[in-house]
PLY file of the C-alpha trace (Angstrom):
ply
format ascii 1.0
element vertex 302
property float x
property float y
property float z
element edge 301
property int vertex1
property int vertex2
end_header
0.00 0.00 0.00
1.00 3.64 -0.44
2.39 5.01 2.82
1.89 8.69 2.05
-0.28 11.14 0.20
1.31 13.92 -1.81
0.14 17.35 -0.68
0.95 20.73 -2.17
2.28 22.92 0.64
3.53 26.43 -0.09
3.63 25.49 -3.77
5.78 22.40 -3.20
4.82 18.72 -3.46
5.31 17.12 -0.04
4.74 13.42 0.75
2.87 13.17 4.08
2.14 10.11 6.24
-1.17 8.50 5.28
-1.79 5.72 7.80
-2.36 4.86 11.44
0.08 2.90 13.58
-1.01 -0.59 14.70
-0.01 -3.32 17.13
1.93 -5.08 14.35
5.13 -3.58 12.85
4.26 -5.22 9.52
0.79 -3.68 9.26
-0.65 -0.15 9.04
-4.15 1.27 8.54
-4.68 3.78 5.69
-5.97 7.15 6.94
-5.35 10.85 6.28
-3.84 12.42 9.37
-3.13 15.68 11.11
0.56 15.99 12.02
2.34 17.44 15.04
4.23 20.69 14.54
7.44 21.22 16.52
8.59 24.83 16.89
12.28 25.19 17.79
12.33 28.72 19.18
16.10 28.56 19.70
19.07 26.22 19.53
20.68 27.60 22.67
20.84 25.41 25.76
22.42 25.71 29.18
22.74 21.92 29.37
25.84 19.96 28.41
24.16 16.59 27.88
26.41 14.10 26.06
23.45 12.66 24.12
22.20 15.98 22.67
23.16 17.91 19.54
22.22 21.23 21.21
24.53 20.83 24.22
26.21 24.07 25.20
24.88 26.00 22.18
24.52 29.75 22.61
22.60 30.42 19.40
19.31 32.02 20.36
18.14 32.10 16.75
16.22 34.89 15.06
12.65 33.66 15.11
10.41 35.62 12.74
7.04 35.74 14.47
5.27 37.10 11.38
6.49 34.19 9.27
5.68 31.69 12.02
2.13 33.07 12.15
1.84 32.66 8.37
2.90 29.00 8.65
0.54 28.31 11.56
-2.42 29.84 9.74
-1.57 27.98 6.53
-1.40 24.57 8.23
-4.44 25.19 10.41
-6.61 26.37 7.49
-5.80 23.10 5.73
-6.70 21.09 8.85
-3.19 19.63 9.06
-2.31 20.54 12.66
-2.64 17.96 15.42
-0.53 19.13 18.34
1.93 22.05 18.56
5.03 21.47 20.66
7.42 24.30 21.50
10.98 23.16 22.01
14.61 24.19 21.55
17.41 24.23 22.71
15.98 25.34 26.01
12.84 27.50 25.63
13.01 28.95 29.15
16.32 30.66 28.35
14.20 33.34 26.68
10.99 33.59 28.67
9.80 36.69 26.77
10.13 34.93 23.39
8.44 31.80 24.74
5.55 33.93 26.01
5.22 35.67 22.62
5.28 32.37 20.71
2.65 30.77 22.93
0.41 33.84 22.64
0.81 33.72 18.86
-0.17 30.06 18.68
-3.35 30.65 20.67
-4.11 33.76 18.60
-4.12 31.50 15.52
-6.26 28.86 17.21
-7.67 28.87 20.75
-8.52 25.18 20.28
-4.96 24.09 19.46
-3.36 21.55 21.79
-0.06 23.08 22.87
2.82 21.73 24.95
6.41 22.75 25.51
9.57 20.97 26.60
12.13 22.19 29.12
14.90 20.93 31.39
13.18 22.88 34.16
15.56 25.84 34.16
13.56 28.72 35.72
10.55 26.38 36.05
8.98 28.48 38.81
8.62 31.39 36.38
6.15 29.57 34.13
3.32 30.74 36.36
3.82 34.19 34.77
3.14 33.02 31.20
0.07 34.74 29.75
-1.33 31.48 28.42
-0.55 29.27 31.41
-4.23 28.27 31.70
-4.46 27.31 28.01
-1.34 25.14 27.75
-2.10 21.42 27.74
1.20 20.17 29.10
4.72 21.16 30.15
7.21 18.31 29.72
10.17 18.53 32.08
13.21 16.51 31.04
14.40 14.75 34.19
16.66 11.77 33.62
17.11 10.59 37.20
15.10 10.70 40.40
18.07 12.03 42.42
18.74 15.74 41.96
22.54 15.48 42.05
22.64 12.67 39.51
20.20 14.51 37.25
22.39 17.64 37.43
25.43 15.51 36.57
23.70 14.21 33.43
22.75 17.76 32.38
26.14 19.22 33.27
24.30 22.11 34.90
21.74 22.76 37.63
18.36 21.63 36.32
15.00 21.68 38.10
15.20 20.10 41.55
12.51 17.97 43.17
11.55 20.90 45.40
11.40 23.26 42.39
8.97 20.92 40.64
6.86 20.34 43.75
6.70 24.06 44.58
5.63 24.83 41.00
3.04 22.06 41.07
1.58 23.47 44.30
1.22 26.91 42.69
-0.72 25.60 39.67
-4.47 25.17 39.36
-4.04 22.48 36.70
-2.40 19.54 38.48
-2.03 17.71 35.15
0.07 20.47 33.58
3.52 19.18 34.57
4.78 15.87 33.15
8.21 14.23 33.35
10.27 12.83 30.48
13.13 10.46 31.24
15.75 9.13 28.83
16.56 5.50 29.49
20.35 5.18 29.74
22.74 2.50 30.93
24.12 3.25 34.40
21.13 5.48 35.16
17.48 4.51 34.59
18.14 1.15 32.95
16.17 -1.58 34.75
12.70 -2.40 36.12
13.87 -1.49 39.64
15.22 1.89 38.53
12.02 2.65 36.60
10.00 1.77 39.69
12.14 4.11 41.84
11.63 6.85 39.26
7.85 6.37 39.26
7.72 6.41 43.06
9.67 9.69 43.02
7.23 11.09 40.44
4.32 10.09 42.67
5.81 12.07 45.54
5.89 15.11 43.23
2.21 14.54 42.34
3.11 13.95 38.68
0.37 12.11 36.79
2.25 11.16 33.58
5.82 10.04 32.88
7.49 9.29 29.56
10.45 6.92 29.21
12.37 7.33 25.95
15.09 5.15 24.44
18.04 7.07 23.03
18.40 7.53 19.30
21.78 6.14 18.28
23.04 9.44 16.86
26.52 9.45 18.42
28.92 7.08 20.25
27.55 8.04 23.68
23.99 7.17 22.66
25.11 3.87 21.16
27.03 2.92 24.30
24.22 3.91 26.69
21.24 2.71 24.62
18.48 0.84 26.45
15.59 -0.76 24.55
12.47 0.02 26.61
11.13 -3.48 25.87
13.89 -5.04 27.97
12.50 -3.13 30.95
8.74 -3.14 30.58
8.52 -6.79 29.53
9.97 -7.65 32.95
7.98 -5.17 35.05
5.11 -6.94 36.78
4.91 -5.07 40.08
2.15 -2.44 40.52
1.98 -1.76 36.79
-0.01 -2.79 33.74
1.07 -2.32 30.11
-2.12 -1.40 28.28
-1.12 -0.87 24.64
1.84 -1.42 22.31
1.92 0.32 18.92
4.29 0.41 15.95
4.90 2.78 13.08
6.26 -0.05 10.96
9.95 -0.40 11.82
10.40 3.36 12.24
9.34 3.66 15.87
7.26 2.02 18.56
5.56 3.06 21.77
3.96 1.49 24.81
1.38 2.81 27.28
0.58 1.69 30.79
-0.45 2.63 34.30
1.44 2.35 37.60
0.06 2.40 41.15
2.51 3.86 43.67
3.08 2.61 47.19
0.85 5.49 48.39
-1.92 4.40 46.02
-1.43 7.15 43.42
-2.07 6.32 39.76
0.56 7.39 37.21
0.15 7.05 33.46
3.38 6.10 31.72
4.48 5.66 28.16
7.67 4.44 26.54
8.89 5.48 23.10
11.69 4.46 20.78
12.47 6.16 17.47
14.76 4.10 15.29
17.33 5.25 12.77
15.47 3.81 9.79
15.26 6.07 6.70
11.90 7.63 5.89
11.11 9.62 2.73
7.83 11.22 3.83
6.77 13.67 6.55
5.68 12.19 9.87
5.73 15.61 11.57
6.48 19.24 10.68
9.32 21.24 12.21
9.66 25.04 12.27
13.27 25.95 13.02
14.78 28.91 14.84
16.13 30.18 11.49
12.58 30.17 10.05
12.53 27.07 7.87
9.63 24.65 7.73
10.92 21.09 7.52
9.13 17.87 6.60
10.34 16.33 9.87
13.53 16.48 11.94
16.54 16.33 9.65
14.30 16.27 6.59
14.06 18.51 3.53
12.93 22.13 3.87
9.46 22.96 2.54
10.06 26.72 2.78
0 1
1 2
2 3
3 4
4 5
5 6
6 7
7 8
8 9
9 10
10 11
11 12
12 13
13 14
14 15
15 16
16 17
17 18
18 19
19 20
20 21
21 22
22 23
23 24
24 25
25 26
26 27
27 28
28 29
29 30
30 31
31 32
32 33
33 34
34 35
35 36
36 37
37 38
38 39
39 40
40 41
41 42
42 43
43 44
44 45
45 46
46 47
47 48
48 49
49 50
50 51
51 52
52 53
53 54
54 55
55 56
56 57
57 58
58 59
59 60
60 61
61 62
62 63
63 64
64 65
65 66
66 67
67 68
68 69
69 70
70 71
71 72
72 73
73 74
74 75
75 76
76 77
77 78
78 79
79 80
80 81
81 82
82 83
83 84
84 85
85 86
86 87
87 88
88 89
89 90
90 91
91 92
92 93
93 94
94 95
95 96
96 97
97 98
98 99
99 100
100 101
101 102
102 103
103 104
104 105
105 106
106 107
107 108
108 109
109 110
110 111
111 112
112 113
113 114
114 115
115 116
116 117
117 118
118 119
119 120
120 121
121 122
122 123
123 124
124 125
125 126
126 127
127 128
128 129
129 130
130 131
131 132
132 133
133 134
134 135
135 136
136 137
137 138
138 139
139 140
140 141
141 142
142 143
143 144
144 145
145 146
146 147
147 148
148 149
149 150
150 151
151 152
152 153
153 154
154 155
155 156
156 157
157 158
158 159
159 160
160 161
161 162
162 163
163 164
164 165
165 166
166 167
167 168
168 169
169 170
170 171
171 172
172 173
173 174
174 175
175 176
176 177
177 178
178 179
179 180
180 181
181 182
182 183
183 184
184 185
185 186
186 187
187 188
188 189
189 190
190 191
191 192
192 193
193 194
194 195
195 196
196 197
197 198
198 199
199 200
200 201
201 202
202 203
203 204
204 205
205 206
206 207
207 208
208 209
209 210
210 211
211 212
212 213
213 214
214 215
215 216
216 217
217 218
218 219
219 220
220 221
221 222
222 223
223 224
224 225
225 226
226 227
227 228
228 229
229 230
230 231
231 232
232 233
233 234
234 235
235 236
236 237
237 238
238 239
239 240
240 241
241 242
242 243
243 244
244 245
245 246
246 247
247 248
248 249
249 250
250 251
251 252
252 253
253 254
254 255
255 256
256 257
257 258
258 259
259 260
260 261
261 262
262 263
263 264
264 265
265 266
266 267
267 268
268 269
269 270
270 271
271 272
272 273
273 274
274 275
275 276
276 277
277 278
278 279
279 280
280 281
281 282
282 283
283 284
284 285
285 286
286 287
287 288
288 289
289 290
290 291
291 292
292 293
293 294
294 295
295 296
296 297
297 298
298 299
299 300
300 301
């Protein structure tokens, strides 16, 4: 079957994913889809993570808000937008720009589902964002349950447990903050370590946690890679895996629920994107130098 439909976007023919994922890597279901849009508002980051291409970058970019608005309107008018995720670099390095971008997104569509990703730098300041009550989720990258180990991984001081808890207590929406954890050898790399992480999340009143396998993009990632299946296939204590889906052999994900020792329910998911080549768009990316890409590392549309 044909895996994509060819759309004309900004006068250019663009192949776009045309199927749903299934529970079988050898099977897909044909369907026209909306795609996620990732907006990289900068490439700068205060972190020095060995697994990341943005580590230590100081490039804040020159985001053109007028052009970004044009792209958002264009994609929304064609009913192509699923979720909008603001990322970087580290978005909280420029709180004013982040605030302007979020306001712009909601100006284009009040109904848009919007999230952003952060290492938690200046996390307490998010309460001052104009659109704080409209944002669906804030994903905090936290790769260990111990603050000192997490800071070691980042190579800088990231959000502490108390920072996250204090911020949570100041928010009306208790589902706003979520945690994302990279699975890495010597850190969170076993059923026991995942359980410790989930118990720590429960103490912070977090309701959803994501566990992500590294993409093998450099020697560090190859050496520290952990396949999430090796963990969740063996976890049978206080948790239930509820769904397992595949986008062919490009990526796979798993969903489940965990009950903490205090009786709190936590949704979890695991995700693994593989390094298989793909010649069609599975998401859109707007970069800090104002290009619209047909996916991360893919060809520019404009």
